[in-house]
N, C-alpha and C positions, 0 to 999 in steps of 0.2 A: 566853779560853775556859777554863772549869773542867771537870775531868773526874774523877769518882770512881765506881768500881764501875759503869761504864756510864752515869753521869749527866752530862748536858751542860748548861752554862750559857753563853749568849751575850748580849752586850750589843749591841743594834743600833746601828749608826753611821749618820751622815747619808747616806752614799753608797748604803746599802741601803734607805733609806726608800721606802715605797710598793710594795715587792716583795711578792708573795703569799708567805705563810708557808712553803708547801711548797717554792717555788722558792728562797727564802732559805736554808732548811736544806740543800737539795741543793747549793747553791753553797758553803756552809760545810763540809759533809762530802760530798765528791765521791763517796765510795764507797757512799753510801746511795741506792738507787733511788728515783725519785719516787713510785712506787706504794707502796713500803714506808713512806715518810714520810706519804703520804696515809692509810694504814691507821692509823698511830700517832695522827694528828690525829683521825680518825673515832672512835678508841677513847678520845679525850679524854686522851691521854698527853702532849700538848704544851701547856705552860702559857705564857702571856704575861702578865707581871706577876701571877703566881700564879693566873691564871684560864684554864681550858681555852678554846681558840679553834676556830673553824670553818676549813675549808680555804680559804675565800674571804678570810680576814683578811689585811689588808695592814699590814706592820710599820711602826712609827714610830721615829724617832730616839730613843734612850734606852730603848726596850722591853727588858725582860729576858725572854729565851726560855729555858725549862727543859724538858728532856725526858729520859726514861730509856730506854735501850735494853732491851727485855725480854730475859730469859734466852732463849737460843736453844732452842726446844723440839725434841724429836727429830722429824725429818721422817719422812714415809712413804717417803722416799728411802732405799733400802737400801744398805749397804756391799756392794761386789762385789769379788771377788778378781781384779782386772784388773792385769796386770803394768804397772809404771811404770818409765820410763827416767829415773832421778833424777840430776840434774846437781849438786844441792847440797841438803843438809838439816841443820837443827839444831833446837833447841827453839822457835825463833820462826818460821822460814820454811822452805818447801820449793820448789825450782825443778825443774820437770819438762820433759822434751823430749816434747811432745805429738805423737802420731802422726796421720797423715791419717785423716779420717773420724770422729774422736772429737769429740763435742760437749763444751763446757767444763762447762756446768751444766744441770741438768734444766729442761725446759720442755715445753709441750704437744707430744706426739709423741715426746719423748725423756726418759723417766723412768728409763731404765737405760742402762748402757754409757757413762755420761758420766765426765768427769774427776772430778767430785764423788763419784760412786759409788766410784771407785778410791781417791780420797784418804780417804774415810770408812773404807774397809777398812784402808788403810795406816796412817792416823794415829789411828784410834779416835776418841775425843772431843776430840782436840787440834786443833780448827779454830776460827778466830774466828767469832763469831756475829753480827757486825755487819750482814751483808747478808741476814739472815733464814735461814729453814730450807732454802730452795731453793739457796742459794749459800754454804754454809759455807766459809770460808777464801778465797773468790774475791774478788779485788780488781780484776782486769782480765781481759780475755778475748781469745782469738784465734778466728778463724772455724773452723768444723768442718773444712774442707779445707785450712786453713793449718797447717803443722807448726811445731814448734820450741818455744822456751823460754817458759814461763809460770810466774809466781810465785804461790804460795798462802800464806796466813798462818795460823799456829797460835794466835796470841793477838790480842786486840783492840788491844793496844798496837802490835804489829807491823803490823796492818791499817791503823791510823790513820797510822802513819809512812809506809808504802808508798803509801797513798792520797794523802797530802800530796805525796810526791815525784812521783807521776803528775800531780797537779794543777799542780805547779810546772814540769812538763816536765823534771825533772832526772834522770829515769831514762833510761839510755842504751839505745836499742833500734835495732839494725841488722838489716835483713831482706835476704835474697837472693831474687831473682825472675828469671824469664825473661819477656820481653815480646815481643809481635808487632812486626815491623818492625825496621829498623836505626836506632838513635838516632844522629844526626849529632854532637851536642855530647857531649863527654866527661863533663860533669856539668851539673846544673841544679837549680833550685828551683821547685817548684809551690806557689804560694800562692793557694789558692782555697777559699772557704767550702764546707763540706759539711753537707747537711741531708737530710731525707726527700725522696724523689722525689715530685713533686707529684701524680702519678696512681698510681704503683705503690708501695704502702705498704711492701712488703718490701725495696725497693731504696733505696739512698742516691744522692745526685746532687750535682753542684756546684750550689749553691743560693744565689744572691746575696742573695735577700730574707730567707730564714729560716735560712740555714746558719750553722754555727759556724766560727770561725777555724780553718783547717787548713793546715799547712805540711809538705811532704815534700821532702827533699833526695835526689837520685839521682846515682849515679856509674856509668859504664860499666865493667864488668869484662872483658867479651869480646864481640866482635861476630861474628855468623854470617850466612849468606846472607839469611835471612828473620827472624831473631830477634836479641835482644840480652840478654845476661846482665848483670844490674845489682845494685847494692847500694842499698838505700833506707834513709835514716835518718829516723825520725819525730821531728818537733819537737812535734807534737800527736798525740793518739791517738783520732781519730774512727772511728766504725764504718765498716769497709770502706775506710779512707782511701787506702791504697796502690792498691787496685784501682780506686777511683773516679778518683783523680788521674791514674794512668797512662792510663786509658781517655780521660780528658778531653784529653790531648795526642796522642791518636791511636795510643797504644801500649798497648792493654790487655794484661793478663797472659795468657800461654799457658795454655790450659785453662779460663779463666774463662768459665763458661756463663751468668753473670748480666750481666756488663758488656761482653761481647763476642759478636758474631755470627759470628766467624771460627771455622772448623773446624780442629782440629788433627789430625794424622795419628798421634798418639802414644798414643791410648787412655788419656787422663789422667782422674783423678778430681778434677775441680775445678782451681782456679788453682794455678799453680806459684809458691808463695810460702812462704818459710821464715823464722821468727824466729830469726836466727842468733846474735846477741849480745844479752845482757841485762846491764846494769850498774846497780847500786843501792847506796845507803848502808845498811849493815845497821842495822835498827831499834835494836838493843841495843849492839853494839860500836862503832857509828858508823864502821866501816871500809868503804871502797869495795870492793865485790865485783863482778867481771865474769866472766860465764860464757858459754861457746861451746857451742851445740848443733850437733853435726856434721850435715852435709846428709843427709837421708834417702836410702835406696838408690835410690828411683825418680828422684829429682832428679839424683843423681850419674850414674846410667845415662843419663839424658836428655842431660846435658852431654857425656858420652862419645860418644853418637850424633851430636850436633851438631858436635862437634870432628872426628869421623871424616869426616862429610859435607863439612866445610870443606876437607879436604886434597885 
């Protein structure tokens, strides 16, 4: 792969042959959304053997694919002075402890109050442009009601490095959660593919036919009368992975109003899930950095209540 000032050159190999061009690029650069790639193709920005191609083009062994990432234009997404709980920051990356209720990037219905709005205010123009104007700096995400550590990138170099680590599953991500029911085993592995729910498009589900490989490791930290406090380690990073996997073994997350019909007595705002540890190799120094996001107040208070009830 060649890269210069946002220009990418790929040589297609035999194992990629017959893939649609958009799928091929999204496999090679995990951080680019499929819709962003399709837009580039439509605008004739993607060349195969020096000729612009259509989205339906299927690549052949030996094809040379060239495209240039356009300069990130200023979005209508406005910087907002929203306080950030910063766990780590330098000229390449910033790691933030995201609060409950905050959406990561703008989308329909959420054009303000997002992490992106806050980052744009804090970082100015220093955010990577790879994922387009709606997601400057964003290389991965956590759900609105999940709290904890999330990394954003200030340069395209950092973005590509972190995206590659996510793709290789080498980023260390440990979550803390409370689930319904008492887990009998002290630890376990859930290895079930996850894809879109066949009928409810906003939900994910264990999907044997169209799902992507997904693996979650869990470990019991503490057992209560009706609940279990657990640590989950992500081997893969599928949408809603921990929530879907825990629900699939009959232990949905406490407060999860999408993957559980159980009612909690704790007046919670969505699932009890916190991205506790984030470990990655720094894009520039190549040193391993590991950060801990302290449990949010609501989570700690809930643990205290459950511990008192247990006595």
